[in-house]
C-alpha positions in Angstrom: -52.9 66.5 14.9 -52.3 63.7 12.4 -49.2 61.6 12.2 -46.4 61.1 14.7 -45.3 63.8 17.2 -44.0 64.6 20.6 -44.0 68.2 21.8 -43.7 70.6 24.7 -46.1 73.6 24.8 -45.4 76.4 27.3 -48.1 78.9 28.1 -46.4 81.9 29.5 -49.5 83.7 30.7 -50.8 80.8 32.8 -47.4 79.3 33.6 -48.5 75.9 32.3 -46.4 73.3 30.5 -48.0 70.6 28.4 -46.1 67.5 27.2 -47.8 65.4 24.5 -47.1 62.2 22.6 -48.7 60.8 19.4 -51.5 58.3 19.3 -49.4 55.2 19.0 -46.3 56.4 20.8 -43.9 56.3 17.8 -42.1 59.4 19.0 -40.4 59.1 22.4 -40.9 61.6 25.3 -39.2 61.1 28.6 -40.0 63.2 31.7 -39.0 63.5 35.3 -40.2 65.5 38.3 -37.7 66.5 41.0 -39.3 68.7 43.6 -40.7 71.7 41.7 -38.6 71.1 38.6 -39.8 69.2 35.5 -37.2 67.7 33.1 -38.2 66.4 29.7 -36.4 65.3 26.5 -36.9 63.1 23.5 -33.9 61.1 24.4 -33.2 59.6 27.8 -29.5 60.4 27.6 -30.3 64.1 27.6 -32.0 63.8 31.0 -29.1 61.9 32.4 -26.8 64.9 31.7 -28.5 66.7 34.6 -27.3 65.7 38.1 -30.8 65.9 39.5 -32.1 63.1 37.3 -31.8 59.6 38.9 -29.5 56.9 37.5 -30.7 54.0 39.6 -32.0 51.0 37.8 -35.8 50.4 38.1 -36.4 46.8 39.2 -40.0 46.8 37.9 -38.9 48.0 34.5 -36.1 45.5 34.4 -38.6 42.7 35.0 -40.8 44.0 32.3 -37.9 44.0 29.9 -37.1 40.4 30.6 -40.8 39.5 30.0 -41.4 41.6 26.9 -38.0 42.4 25.4 -38.5 46.1 25.9 -39.4 48.6 28.7 -43.1 49.5 28.1 -44.4 53.0 28.8 -44.9 54.6 31.3 -42.0 52.8 32.8 -38.3 53.6 32.3 -35.2 51.6 33.0 -34.2 54.3 35.5 -36.3 54.9 38.7 -37.9 58.3 38.9 -38.1 58.8 35.1 -41.2 58.1 33.1 -42.0 57.6 29.4 -45.1 59.5 28.5 -47.6 56.9 27.4 -49.0 56.9 23.8 -52.1 59.0 23.2 -51.4 60.9 26.4 -50.4 64.4 27.6 -49.3 65.6 31.0 -50.1 69.1 32.2 -47.6 70.7 34.6 -48.5 73.8 36.6 -46.4 75.7 39.1 -47.2 74.5 42.6 -49.4 71.7 41.5 -48.9 68.0 40.8 -48.7 67.0 37.1 -52.0 65.8 35.6 -51.9 62.9 33.1 -54.7 62.7 30.5 -55.3 60.1 27.8 -56.9 61.7 24.8 -57.4 58.5 22.6 -57.9 54.8 23.2 -57.0 52.3 20.5 -58.6 49.4 22.4 -61.9 51.1 22.8 -61.8 52.0 19.1 -61.1 48.4 18.1 -63.9 47.1 20.2 -66.5 49.4 18.5 -69.0 47.6 16.3 -67.8 47.6 12.7 -69.7 49.5 10.0 -71.6 46.5 8.4 -73.0 48.7 5.7 -69.6 48.8 4.0 -68.9 46.1 1.4 -65.5 44.6 1.2 -64.8 46.5 -2.0 -65.8 49.8 -0.4 -63.7 49.0 2.6 -60.7 48.2 0.4 -61.1 51.5 -1.5 -61.5 53.5 1.7 -58.3 51.9 3.1 -56.4 52.6 -0.1 -57.4 56.2 0.0 -56.4 56.6 3.6 -53.0 54.9 3.1 -52.4 57.0 0.0 -53.2 60.3 1.8 -51.1 59.2 4.8 -48.0 58.4 2.7 -48.5 61.6 0.8 -48.5 63.7 4.0 -45.3 61.9 5.1 -43.6 62.7 1.9 -43.6 66.5 2.6 -40.0 67.1 3.2 -37.3 69.8 2.5 -34.6 67.1 2.6 -33.8 64.1 0.4 -36.5 61.4 0.9 -36.3 57.6 0.4 -37.8 54.3 1.4 -36.5 51.3 3.3 -37.7 48.4 1.2 -37.5 44.8 2.6 -39.7 43.2 -0.1 -42.4 42.4 2.4 -46.0 43.5 2.0 -45.9 46.5 4.3 -42.7 48.2 2.9 -43.7 47.3 -0.6 -47.1 49.0 -0.2 -45.5 52.2 1.3 -42.9 52.3 -1.5 -45.5 51.7 -4.2 -47.7 54.5 -2.9 -44.7 56.8 -2.7 -43.7 56.0 -6.3 -47.2 56.7 -7.7 -47.1 60.2 -6.1 -43.5 61.1 -7.2 -42.4 62.7 -10.4 -39.0 60.9 -10.2 -37.9 57.4 -9.2 -38.0 57.0 -5.4 -34.7 56.1 -3.8 -35.2 52.7 -2.2 -32.7 50.8 0.0 -32.4 47.2 1.1 -29.7 44.9 2.6 -29.1 41.2 2.0 -27.4 38.5 4.0 -25.3 35.5 2.8 -27.7 33.2 4.8 -30.6 32.4 2.5 -32.9 31.9 5.5 -32.7 35.6 6.3 -32.0 37.1 2.9 -35.0 39.2 1.6 -32.9 41.2 -0.9 -34.2 39.2 -3.9 -37.8 40.1 -3.1 -36.9 43.8 -2.6 -34.9 43.7 -5.9 -37.9 42.3 -7.8 -40.3 44.9 -6.2 -37.9 47.8 -7.0 -37.6 46.7 -10.6 -41.4 46.4 -10.9 -42.0 49.8 -9.4 -39.1 51.5 -11.2 -37.4 52.9 -8.1 -33.8 54.0 -7.9 -32.7 51.0 -5.8 -29.6 50.5 -3.7 -28.8 47.0 -2.5 -26.0 46.0 -0.2 -25.0 42.6 1.2 -23.5 42.5 4.7 -21.5 39.7 6.2 -22.1 38.0 9.6 -19.0 39.8 10.9 -20.3 43.2 9.8 -23.6 42.5 11.6 -21.8 41.4 14.8 -19.8 44.6 14.7 -23.0 46.5 15.3 -23.8 44.8 18.6 -21.3 46.9 20.8 -22.9 50.1 19.3 -26.4 49.2 20.4 -26.2 50.7 23.9 -25.2 54.0 22.4 -28.0 53.9 19.8 -30.9 52.9 22.0 -31.7 54.7 25.3 -33.1 51.6 27.0 -32.6 47.8 26.7 -34.3 46.5 23.5 -34.2 42.8 22.6 -35.5 42.7 19.1 -32.8 41.4 16.8 -34.2 43.5 13.9 -32.4 46.5 15.4 -29.2 45.2 13.7 -30.4 45.1 10.1 -32.4 48.3 10.7 -29.2 50.1 11.7 -27.3 48.7 8.8 -29.9 49.7 6.1 -30.3 53.1 7.7 -26.6 53.7 7.6 -26.6 52.9 3.9 -29.6 55.0 3.2 -28.2 58.0 5.1 -25.5 58.3 2.4 -28.1 59.5 0.0 -31.2 60.6 1.9 -32.1 62.2 5.2 -35.6 60.8 5.7 -36.9 57.4 4.8 -40.3 55.8 5.1 -40.7 52.1 6.0 -43.3 49.5 6.6 -42.8 49.5 10.4 -46.1 49.1 12.3 -47.9 47.3 9.4 -47.8 43.9 11.2 -49.3 45.4 14.3 -52.0 47.3 12.4 -52.9 44.4 10.0 -52.2 41.4 12.2 -49.3 40.3 10.0 -47.2 38.4 12.5 -47.5 34.6 12.5 -48.4 34.6 16.2 -51.6 36.4 15.5 -52.8 33.3 13.6 -52.7 31.4 16.9 -55.7 33.4 18.1 -57.8 31.8 15.4 -57.3 28.4 17.2 -58.4 29.7 20.6 
């Protein structure tokens, strides 16, 4: 399988259930074993509807949250419930303990010796072709499609690759803030004009951003301390008025070492 996924596969003949999650863990999958019963869902709140699923706070997960700003897999904020780890699947059989299997290892892949026979130009071309094919596959949709455009490198690249493969202007969306230190709307506006997208730009006030905060516990299943969740909600709310699916540049900084903190490693 290529792309993001989370699924449950039930084999009736062998009475075997397999739960699987995509390579980087973009799609969530929660599961819980209570006696001989297995509960699973893509949202934690769904499990909590069942009286057998525990509601006690997991102290270990709470500590991880205060260290990292999130609750990393396989932990869950509630004791007795787990998040299936990325690149993993769990096999559940009647009368047997669940078996966890990791089918892919990003760390091992990253540590492999690079192909030194590739020139920089060849590597650039290969990367472009991979990104183009990936964006193309994610554009297959039977509902209106758009792009969340911040004006940064990652969302710009995704939007540009979408536009080159679309027969009509891609619908792009961005939000701006009155505070110039946080306002990326002018960059997004310039990129949209250059690419020729059907661009929607909305400015939000500090008061409107603050109004989102009480909604966050209802939006996210677990504590999540990244302040980007506020603008993400706001731009998604705006985009939803015109499209059902939107691609974005999320994950680019992790994949291409785009965060400033990565530069610190060069000094070590």
